[in-house]
N, C-alpha and C positions, 0 to 999 in steps of 0.2 A: 587665166590661171598660168602660173609660172611652171615651165618644165624643169624637172629636177634631174640633173646629170649625176646620177649616183656614182659613176666611175670617177668623175672629176672630184666629187666630194671626198672620196677615199684616196684620191691621187694615185689611181691605178689605170692601166690600159684596159680597154674593153675585152681583150682576150686573156686577161689575167686569170690564173688558176685559183682555186679555192684557198690554197695556202697563202698566196700573195695577198689576196683580199682580206683574209683573216688577220694576217700580220699588220696590214695597213690599218684595219679597224682598231686593233688593240692599241697601236701606237697613238692614233688620233683620239680614241676614247679616253686614254689617260691624259693626253695633252689638254683636252677640253672639259675634263670632269669638273663640274662646278665646285666640288669640295676643295680642289687644289689649284685650279687654273687661274692664272693672272691675265688671260686673254680677254679682250673685249667681247661681249656677247657670248661668253663661254657656254652658257646653258643652251642657247639657241643652236650653236654649232654642234654641241654634244648630241642634241636631238636629231639634227640633220645627219650626223655620222651614224647614229643608231638606226635611223630610218633607211639609209643606204645599205647598211649591213643586213637589216631585216629582209630586204629584197634580194640582194646579191648572194646571200648565203643559201637561199632556197632555190633549187634548180628550176622548179616550175615558175616561180615568180620571176626569176631572172630571165627565163625564156620569154615570158609575156612582155617583160620590160624591154628586152632587146628587140623584140618585134615592133613595139611601139616606137622605140628610139630610131629604128631604121626607117619607119614610115615618116617620122618627123624630119629626118635628114632628106628624104626624097622630096618633101614639100618645102625644103629650103630653110628649115628651122625657124619658122616665123613664130612670133610671140604676139599676143597671149596664145598659150597652147590649149587646144582642145583635142581630145581623142577623135580620130576619123569617124565619120558617120557609120554606124553599124559595127564598129569594132568592139569586141568583147574579149576579156581575158579568158584563158582556158578554164579558170576556176579550180585547177588542181592545187594551186598554191594555197587556196583557202584564205580566210580572213579571221584572225584571232581577235577576240574582244580587247586584248591588251594592245593591239595595233591602233586602237582609237587614240586620237591625240596627235597623230602624225599629220603631215601636210594635206591640203585639199588634193594635191596631185596624187598622193598615195591613195587617199580615199577613192578618187575617181577610178584608179586602176583596179584596186582589189576589194573594196568594201562592196561595191555594186549597190543596187537599190535595195534598201531595207524594206521588205514587204510588210504591209499591214497585216495584223493578226485577225482582221475581220471585225465586224460590228458585233455589239453585244458583249456582255461580260464573259471573258474567257475562263476556261477551267483553271484551277489553281495549278501552278507549275513552278517547281524549284528554279531559282535563278542559275544562270550559267556560271561556271567557274572562270576565273581569269588567270592567265599565265603571264607572268612578268619577269623579264630578265633583270636580276639585281646585281650590278657590278659592285664588288666590295674590295677594299684594299686589305693586304695582309695585316696591316695594323688593326683593322676592324675586328679581326678574329681574336685578338687579345685585349680588346677594349671592353669596358663595362658600360659604355655609353650606348644609347639607342641610336638607330640610324633612320633618318626621315625617308619615307617612300611616298611618292605622289604618282597618281595615275588617274585616268578618266574612265568613266563608266557611262553607258547609254542611259538616258532617262526615259521612263515610260509613263503614259497616262493610265487612267483606270481601266482602259480597254486593252492594255498591253501593247499599245502602239508607241514606237520610238518618237519622242518629241524634242530630243536634244541630247546634250551631254552634261555630266556633272563631274566636278573634280573631287578627288578624295585624297586625303593625306593621313599617313599613319606614322607612328614612331615604333620601329621594330628593333627588338633586342636580338642581335646576332648570336645564335647558340654557340657555345664553346665547342670546338672540334668540327665545325662545318667546313666542308671542302668544296672545290669547284665541281659543278654538276649536280650537287644536292638540291633538294627542294625544301622550302620552308612553307608550311601551310598556315594560313591565316583564316580561321573558320568564320564564315558568315560575312566576309568583307568583299565578296564579289558582287556580281550583278543581282539587283533586287529580284525577288520572286514575284510571280503573278498571283494576284489574289492573296490568300493567306499563307502561301507557300514560303519557305525560308529562302534567304539569299544564298547565292553560291559562295564558294570559297575563293581565296586568292592563293596562288601558288607562286612563290618567289624562286626563280631558278638562279642559283648562286653562280656567279662567274667571277673568279679571282682576277682582278686587274693586274697586268704584269708589273712586277716590281723592278726598279732599276738595279738593285743589288742581289736579290734573292730569287732563286728558282725553287719550285716546290716539287717534292717527291714524296707522295703520301702525306704524312704529317712532319716530315723532315724538311728543313730548309737547306739549300745548297748555296754557298757563297764562294766566289773566286777571290783568293787573297793574293794580291801582287807582292812579290818579294824582290829586293835587290839581290844580286848574286852573292854578296858577302853575308847577307842575312841568312840565306839558304845554306851557305858553307859554314858559317861560324855559329849559327843559332841566334835567336833574338827573342825579345819580348815586345809584342806589338798590341795595339788596340784594334779590336774587331767589332764592327757594329752588329747589333741584334735588333729585334723588333721592339725591345724595351730599353735600349741603351747600349753602351759599349762595354766590352769585357776585355781583360788582359789574357792573351794567349801566348804560350811559349812555343817557339819554333825550334825543333831539335836541330842540332848541328848536322851537316851533311844531308840535309833534306833534298830530295829529288823533286824535280818539276812534276806536278800532277799528284803528289802525295796527298792523301786525305787525312784530316784530323777531325775527330768527332768531339763535339762539346755537348754533353748530355743535358737535356731539359731545356734547350734554348731554341727549340723548333715551334711548331704550331701545337696548340692544345688539341687533345682528342678525348673521346669518352673514356679511354682506358689510361690516360696519362698525358705526358707532354712529349712531343717529338724532339729530335735532336738537331743541332746545327752542324752541318758537315762543311768544313773549310777545305777547299781544294787549292793547293799551293801552285802559284804560277810565277816562275822566275822571269823578271823583266829586265832586259838589258838597258843600261843607261846610254844616252847619246854621248859619243866621245867628243869632248869639248876642247881638246888640244893635244899637242905632242907629248906632254908630260903624262897625261892619262893613258895615252896609247902606249907609251913606254912601260908603264906599270903593268898593263895587260900583257905586254910581250914578256916581261920578266916573270910574271905568273905562269905563262905558257911554258917558258924555258925550265922553270924550277919544278913545275908540277909533273912534267913528263907523263902526261895522261893522254891516252888515245881512246876516245869514247866509242870508236868503231873497231876495236881490236877483235871483238868476237866475229866479225865478218870473215876474218882470215882463219878461223879455227875449223 
């Protein structure tokens, strides 16, 4: 069995804090997301990154993993890897049914031996619910198309004993107004019940994938709009991207760096209406390309007679 170096998979140091690990995961999850990635084996790499995050985000699982990693280092890092005889994880991190489908290495660490439910026909028992993290793009929240969701479930025999796994795929409509951290319930799509009992449910935990242009604040979108100094000084009409295309926006003359302009109805949908797009202006200085340009800046400085720090002396 191959040892998984979860820190190397996320490109972080073993002593990285939770914020660093989360940032690395978000960056790599977007890079390898099968819906947009052009990388070779993007889906496999996405699963590896998700597995590493599942372990390192959980303090107990991370502690178990760090202990085993240290043991492997003491033994010289030999492959193939097997946990040391007698080693057992603390169990505090637990094993969620949605973890099924990760690598054999992950299973050996956290799944443990699935115990038989005993001989004879077991009593009817409702199936377990399944919790799945669902990464979605901001564009998905304004789309009418369904999103495919695939996961694995344990397969039982008539006596309630685990005899393998089965894959399941669903097309899920993302509700308008869904935000990061919310759950979407899929009734009866979880682990099969025992006997005549119904199956459990699937709960999709929505996680918004970081967007290269937009930040999210409630149902509003925040975008930083770069401006040339003369656009901020003289005013301009520019094109600004939204989730559904570009719009024309007027920049008032004498706009200050950091000024916020609100575009109504161009944010995320919500149950009570549509959020707004908030454009934060950022004046960007051009690179000086020659003496002529430098002289023009000097002329402006001489004629403007402007001291931005005058209030310091008041």
